[in-house]
C-alpha positions in Angstrom: 35.6 44.4 28.5 34.6 45.6 32.1 34.0 43.1 34.5 33.4 43.4 38.3 33.0 40.4 40.8 31.8 39.8 44.2 32.0 36.7 46.2 31.0 35.4 49.6 30.6 32.5 51.6 27.0 32.0 52.6 25.7 32.0 56.3 26.9 29.2 58.4 23.3 27.4 58.3 23.5 27.6 54.6 27.0 26.6 54.0 26.8 23.0 54.1 24.1 23.2 51.1 25.8 26.0 49.0 29.4 26.5 48.6 29.8 30.2 47.3 27.9 33.1 46.1 29.2 34.9 43.1 28.1 38.4 42.0 29.0 39.4 38.5 28.6 42.7 36.3 30.0 42.7 32.9 29.8 45.5 29.8 31.1 45.2 26.4 31.2 41.4 26.4 32.4 40.2 23.0 32.5 36.3 23.3 29.0 35.6 21.6 28.6 32.2 23.1 30.1 30.9 26.3 30.8 27.2 27.2 29.3 26.4 30.8 31.8 23.6 31.7 30.9 20.5 33.9 31.7 20.8 37.3 31.3 19.4 41.0 28.2 21.6 41.6 24.8 22.0 40.7 24.7 25.5 39.5 21.9 28.1 40.3 22.2 31.3 37.9 19.9 34.5 38.6 20.2 36.8 35.9 19.7 40.8 37.0 19.9 42.1 33.4 18.3 40.0 30.4 17.5 36.5 30.6 19.9 33.6 30.1 19.6 31.9 26.7 20.5 28.4 25.9 19.2 25.8 23.8 16.1 27.8 22.3 15.1 28.5 26.1 15.4 32.1 27.8 15.1 32.1 31.5 15.6 34.6 34.4 16.8 32.2 36.7 17.8 28.5 36.2 19.2 25.5 38.1 21.4 23.3 36.1 22.3 19.8 37.2 25.5 17.9 37.1 26.4 17.3 33.4 28.9 15.6 31.4 29.0 18.0 28.2 29.3 21.9 27.8 26.1 23.9 27.8 26.2 26.6 25.2 25.0 29.9 26.6 24.5 32.9 24.3 25.8 35.9 25.8 24.6 40.0 25.7 27.1 42.7 25.8 25.8 43.9 29.2 25.4 41.0 31.7 24.6 41.2 35.6 23.7 38.6 38.0 24.4 35.9 40.6 25.7 32.6 40.5 25.3 29.9 43.3 27.6 27.0 43.8 25.2 24.2 45.3 26.3 20.9 46.9 24.5 18.3 44.8 23.6 16.6 48.1 21.9 19.6 49.5 19.6 20.0 46.4 16.8 17.7 47.8 16.6 20.1 51.1 16.7 23.3 48.9 14.3 22.3 46.1 12.6 19.0 47.2 14.1 17.1 44.3 17.2 15.1 43.8 20.4 16.2 42.1 19.7 13.0 39.8 16.4 14.7 38.9 18.4 17.7 37.5 21.2 15.9 36.1 21.8 17.1 32.4 18.9 19.4 32.7 18.1 23.1 33.2 15.0 24.0 35.3 13.6 27.2 35.8 13.8 28.5 39.4 10.1 29.2 39.1 9.5 25.5 39.4 10.6 25.8 42.9 8.5 28.6 44.0 11.2 31.1 43.6 10.2 33.0 40.6 9.8 36.2 42.6 13.5 36.2 43.7 15.3 37.5 40.5 13.2 41.0 40.7 13.7 41.3 44.5 17.4 41.0 44.0 17.5 43.2 41.4 15.7 46.0 43.5 18.6 46.0 46.0 21.4 48.1 45.4 24.5 46.3 46.5 25.9 42.8 46.5 26.0 42.5 50.2 22.3 42.9 50.4 21.7 40.4 47.6 23.7 38.1 49.5 22.1 38.7 52.7 18.6 38.1 50.9 20.0 34.6 49.7 20.9 33.7 53.1 17.5 34.4 54.5 15.6 32.6 51.6 17.9 29.4 51.8 18.3 29.2 55.6 14.5 29.2 55.6 14.7 26.0 53.3 17.6 24.5 55.6 15.6 24.4 58.7 14.7 20.8 58.0 17.7 19.3 56.0 17.3 15.9 54.0 20.5 14.1 54.4 21.5 11.2 52.3 22.8 8.1 53.8 26.2 9.1 55.6 28.3 6.5 53.4 27.1 8.1 50.4 28.0 11.7 51.8 31.3 10.5 52.8 32.2 8.9 49.2 31.3 12.2 47.6 33.4 14.2 50.1 36.3 11.5 49.6 36.1 11.7 45.7 35.9 15.5 45.8 38.8 16.1 48.0 41.0 13.8 45.9 39.6 15.7 42.6 38.5 12.7 41.3 41.8 10.6 41.8 40.5 7.4 43.6 39.5 4.2 42.3 36.0 3.3 42.8 36.7 0.2 44.2 38.6 1.8 46.9 36.1 4.5 47.4 33.5 1.6 48.2 35.7 -0.5 50.6 36.2 2.8 52.5 32.7 3.4 53.1 32.0 -0.1 53.7 29.6 -0.8 50.5 30.0 -3.1 47.5 31.1 -1.0 44.5 27.8 -2.1 42.8 25.6 -0.5 45.7 27.8 2.4 45.7 27.3 2.9 41.9 23.4 2.6 42.3 23.2 4.9 45.2 25.5 7.5 43.9 23.5 7.6 40.6 20.2 7.8 42.3 21.1 10.6 44.3 23.6 12.7 41.9 22.7 11.4 38.5 26.3 10.4 37.8 27.8 7.1 38.4 30.9 7.5 40.6 33.4 7.0 37.7 31.5 9.9 35.7 31.6 12.2 38.9 35.4 11.5 39.1 35.9 12.2 35.4 34.2 15.7 35.8 36.4 16.2 39.0 39.6 15.7 37.2 38.4 17.6 34.3 37.4 20.7 36.7 40.8 20.5 38.5 42.5 20.8 35.0 40.4 23.7 34.1 41.1 25.3 37.5 44.8 25.1 36.7 44.9 26.6 33.4 43.0 29.5 34.8 46.1 29.8 36.9 48.3 29.9 34.2 49.4 26.3 34.1 49.5 25.8 30.5 52.1 22.9 30.1 49.6 20.4 29.1 51.8 17.4 29.8 52.6 18.2 33.3 48.9 19.2 33.7 47.7 15.9 32.6 50.1 13.8 35.0 49.1 16.2 38.1 45.3 15.9 37.4 45.2 12.2 36.8 45.2 11.7 33.1 47.0 9.0 31.6 49.1 11.5 29.3 48.4 14.7 27.4 46.5 13.0 24.6 44.1 11.7 27.2 43.6 15.1 28.5 42.9 16.5 25.3 40.3 13.8 24.5 38.7 14.5 27.5 38.4 18.1 27.0 37.0 17.4 23.7 34.2 15.1 25.2 33.3 17.5 28.2 34.1 20.9 26.9 33.4 20.5 23.2 37.1 21.9 22.1 40.5 21.2 23.0 42.2 23.0 25.7 43.9 25.2 23.3 40.9 26.5 21.8 39.2 27.0 25.4 42.4 29.2 26.3 42.1 31.1 23.2 38.4 31.5 23.4 37.4 31.8 26.9 40.4 32.3 29.3 40.9 36.1 28.9 37.1 36.3 30.2 37.8 34.2 33.0 41.2 35.8 34.5 39.5 38.3 36.7 37.9 35.5 38.4 40.7 33.3 38.2 41.9 33.7 42.2 38.3 33.3 43.2 37.8 30.0 41.2 41.2 28.7 42.4 40.3 29.3 45.9 37.2 27.4 45.7 
């Protein structure tokens, strides 16, 4: 399989809302179905080739909310596109809806007035020009940001920085809210309760380390905040739909070209 990647940080104006742009082009893809794993990001995917096919739907560009199970994506042999990693707390500014309204869902980018964007990006010859267009489009929407309460923003930053390895009661105490109030506000904005988000973050860290070649599952479990290897394996079955061993065998060979970039994010 031939794979090329290009990534870049967004313009500083956009950076509080979008973590990274990743461009990709792949030929001779043999993995028929890819698992889109839960992560800390709301994901925007813009295909510059054929539409993205999942769950009986075909979309040229889509926005996927936070989720707690794998999304199965059928893959063509030739793929090209751009993936944007969106901060869930920036979704309201970019699209006029909360991340909670997208949680567990996949929405057509055209629903947010950007149905023209895939064709315009396709017309540009180089990744830097495509990323520059994204900067322009998203910066225009970032002019009047809609920020959540600072306590919620701080709780989400703290949870992310700890990769989910923090007790919800401690998190609530740190921001000066009750555990119940934090849970209500968190779910209303992100679509996941703090405990669910922590679960996703621990799982995501484990996946990041697996991409780096850290395949000692017992040591990985301890480092990522799982009780033991059995707990890690059970969480992978629930969140990825397979064991870590199955994911390594099926998916990891297709992701290693991106591994250093994923690890850095």
